[in-house]
C-alpha positions in Angstrom: 99.4 97.4 85.8 97.4 98.5 88.8 98.4 97.4 92.2 96.3 95.6 94.8 93.2 97.2 96.1 93.8 99.2 99.3 92.5 97.7 102.6 89.4 99.7 103.6 88.4 100.6 107.1 85.4 102.4 108.6 87.7 105.0 110.2 91.4 105.9 110.2 93.2 108.1 112.8 96.6 109.6 112.0 98.6 112.2 114.0 102.0 113.8 114.5 103.2 113.6 110.9 105.2 116.9 111.4 105.4 117.9 107.8 107.9 120.6 107.5 110.5 118.8 109.7 113.3 116.7 108.4 112.3 113.9 110.8 108.9 113.4 109.1 108.6 110.0 107.4 106.5 111.4 104.6 107.4 108.6 102.1 106.2 105.9 104.5 102.9 107.7 105.1 102.3 108.1 101.4 103.0 104.3 101.1 100.6 103.7 103.9 97.8 105.9 102.5 98.3 104.2 99.1 97.5 100.8 100.6 94.8 101.9 103.2 91.5 103.7 102.8 88.7 104.7 105.1 85.2 106.3 104.9 86.2 108.7 107.7 89.7 110.0 108.4 90.8 112.0 111.5 94.0 113.9 111.3 94.7 114.2 115.1 97.0 117.2 115.3 100.6 118.1 114.5 100.2 117.2 110.8 102.2 120.3 109.9 105.1 121.4 112.1 104.7 125.2 112.3 107.3 125.4 115.0 110.1 124.1 112.8 108.9 125.9 109.6 109.2 129.2 111.5 112.9 128.3 112.4 113.8 127.1 108.9 111.8 126.3 105.8 111.8 122.6 104.8 109.1 121.4 102.5 110.3 118.7 100.0 108.0 117.2 97.3 107.2 114.2 99.5 105.5 116.5 102.1 103.5 118.1 99.4 102.5 114.7 98.1 101.1 113.8 101.6 98.8 116.8 101.4 97.8 116.0 97.8 97.1 112.4 98.8 94.7 113.5 101.6 93.0 116.0 99.4 92.5 113.3 96.8 90.9 111.0 99.3 88.5 113.9 100.3 87.6 114.4 96.7 86.8 110.7 96.4 84.3 111.0 99.2 86.2 110.4 102.5 85.1 112.6 105.4 88.2 114.2 106.8 88.5 116.2 110.0 91.7 118.0 110.9 92.1 118.3 114.6 94.7 121.1 115.4 97.6 120.4 117.7 100.3 122.5 119.3 102.7 122.4 116.4 100.0 123.4 114.0 98.0 125.6 116.5 97.6 128.2 113.7 94.9 126.0 112.4 92.7 126.6 115.5 91.7 130.0 114.2 90.0 128.2 111.3 87.7 126.0 113.2 84.7 125.0 111.1 86.3 126.1 107.9 86.6 123.6 105.0 89.8 123.4 102.9 89.3 121.2 99.9 86.8 119.0 101.7 88.8 118.9 105.0 87.2 120.5 108.0 89.2 122.0 110.8 88.3 121.5 114.5 89.8 121.7 117.9 88.1 118.5 119.1 85.4 116.1 117.8 83.3 113.2 119.1 83.4 110.0 117.0 80.7 107.4 117.2 82.0 103.9 116.5 80.1 101.2 114.7 79.3 99.5 118.0 77.8 102.7 119.4 80.6 104.0 121.6 81.4 107.7 121.7 85.1 108.7 121.6 86.6 112.1 122.2 89.1 112.9 119.5 91.6 115.5 120.6 95.3 116.1 120.0 96.1 116.2 123.8 98.5 119.1 124.1 95.8 121.0 126.1 96.5 118.6 128.9 100.3 118.8 128.8 101.2 121.3 131.5 104.6 122.0 130.0 103.2 123.0 126.7 100.2 124.9 128.2 101.9 126.7 131.1 105.6 126.8 130.4 105.9 127.4 126.7 109.6 128.3 126.8 110.3 124.9 128.4 108.3 123.2 125.6 110.5 124.9 123.0 113.6 123.9 124.9 112.3 120.3 124.9 111.6 120.6 121.2 115.3 121.3 120.5 116.3 118.3 122.6 113.8 116.2 120.6 115.5 117.5 117.4 118.8 116.0 118.8 117.1 112.6 119.4 115.7 112.7 115.8 119.2 113.3 114.5 120.4 110.2 116.3 117.4 108.4 114.8 118.4 109.4 111.2 122.0 108.2 111.8 120.9 104.9 113.2 118.4 104.5 110.3 121.1 105.0 107.7 123.5 102.6 109.4 120.8 99.9 109.7 119.8 100.4 106.1 123.4 99.9 105.0 123.5 96.7 107.0 120.2 95.5 105.5 118.4 95.7 108.8 114.8 96.9 109.3 113.8 100.2 110.7 114.2 100.7 114.4 113.5 103.9 116.4 116.1 105.0 119.0 113.7 107.6 120.4 110.8 105.1 120.8 113.1 102.7 122.5 114.3 105.5 124.9 110.7 106.2 125.9 110.2 102.8 127.4 113.7 102.8 129.0 113.9 106.3 130.6 112.0 106.4 133.9 110.9 110.1 133.5 109.5 109.4 130.1 107.6 106.3 131.3 106.1 108.3 134.2 105.1 111.2 131.9 103.4 108.8 129.5 101.5 107.2 132.4 100.4 110.6 133.7 99.3 111.8 130.3 97.2 108.7 129.8 95.5 109.1 133.1 94.7 112.8 132.6 93.3 112.2 129.1 91.1 109.4 130.5 89.8 111.7 133.2 88.9 114.2 130.5 86.9 111.5 128.7 84.9 110.9 131.8 84.3 114.7 132.3 83.1 114.8 128.7 80.7 111.9 129.3 82.1 109.8 126.5 83.4 106.2 126.4 87.0 106.9 125.5 89.5 109.2 124.0 91.7 109.1 120.9 94.7 111.4 120.9 98.3 111.9 119.7 100.9 114.4 121.0 103.3 112.1 122.9 104.3 109.9 120.0 103.5 106.7 121.9 100.9 104.4 120.3 98.6 102.6 122.8 95.2 101.1 123.4 94.6 100.9 127.1 91.5 100.6 129.4 91.3 102.9 132.4 88.3 101.5 134.3 85.3 102.2 132.1 87.2 104.5 129.8 89.3 103.5 126.8 92.5 105.5 126.1 93.8 105.3 122.5 96.9 107.0 121.2 97.6 107.0 117.4 101.4 107.3 117.8 103.2 109.2 115.1 104.9 109.3 111.7 108.3 110.5 112.9 109.4 107.7 115.1 107.1 104.6 115.1 105.0 105.2 111.9 101.7 104.1 113.4 98.0 104.7 112.8 94.8 103.6 114.5 92.0 102.1 112.4 88.4 101.2 113.3 87.1 98.1 111.6 83.5 97.9 110.4 82.5 96.1 113.6 83.8 98.9 115.8 87.0 97.1 116.8 90.0 99.4 117.1 93.6 98.4 116.1 97.0 99.9 115.9 98.9 99.4 112.6 102.6 99.9 112.3 103.9 100.6 108.8 107.2 98.7 108.9 107.9 98.8 105.2 110.9 101.2 105.1 113.4 99.7 102.8 113.2 101.1 99.2 112.8 98.7 96.4 111.1 96.0 98.5 107.5 95.3 97.4 104.8 95.9 99.9 103.0 92.8 101.1 100.9 91.7 104.0 104.1 91.3 106.1 104.6 95.1 106.0 101.9 95.5 108.6 103.1 94.6 112.1 100.6 94.7 114.9 101.9 96.6 118.0 102.0 94.5 121.1 101.0 97.2 123.5 100.7 94.9 126.5 104.2 93.7 126.2 105.5 97.1 125.5 103.9 98.5 128.6 105.3 95.6 130.6 108.8 96.3 129.5 108.4 100.0 130.3 107.2 99.3 133.9 110.0 96.8 134.4 112.5 99.4 133.2 111.2 102.0 135.6 
């Protein structure tokens, strides 16, 4: 028996999958891609984690299945653009090259159904730590690995107790003052880049913090990630943008409409400001 037809959107934006790392929620992304489709798909950087693959090889079947799922969507007619990030910066040398129907780029401009022009970029180019102090970025990457280890322990415990998925690292981002300040600065800098590029907004990834915010006349959109929060951004056929969180994480539970949980970005930001 075939399952329900996937929900179809005009455009889908996914970033920070980090295939090749143990923290990647590849099974959840496969589940999401099975139930969601789009005419146009942007992979907004850090899809493959070259940094971790260089340290130790980790490529289970589920990571290969994500790649095959995306290639299958391209074969069926979806237009897919792979925007390179800092963890998959090796892809930047292949700008303009097509791989199985997926074209590689450093940035792109997407026009929405309602006529707005949005800059699509990973965002690491505007992270001064990554750009100017690479050794510090690698040090931070090791610290992030420690946070992901805590995440995995918490996830296993919650699963044993029958509780839904909860991300320790995402929670920490809205509780730690320095993280809150960094997120705010990153959003401001990316919004300024959108103005310099004479577009109406920016869609990025990199900081693993999903958001849709307005900065004056510019809209800032971050797709989130598939390591911590398991989020994607979709464009409806009327041009409306929405963050989707794939909360179905317990094996054996059928996926239904309740698996999609809208992200309340306004409340999330309010808690972050209060915590600061």
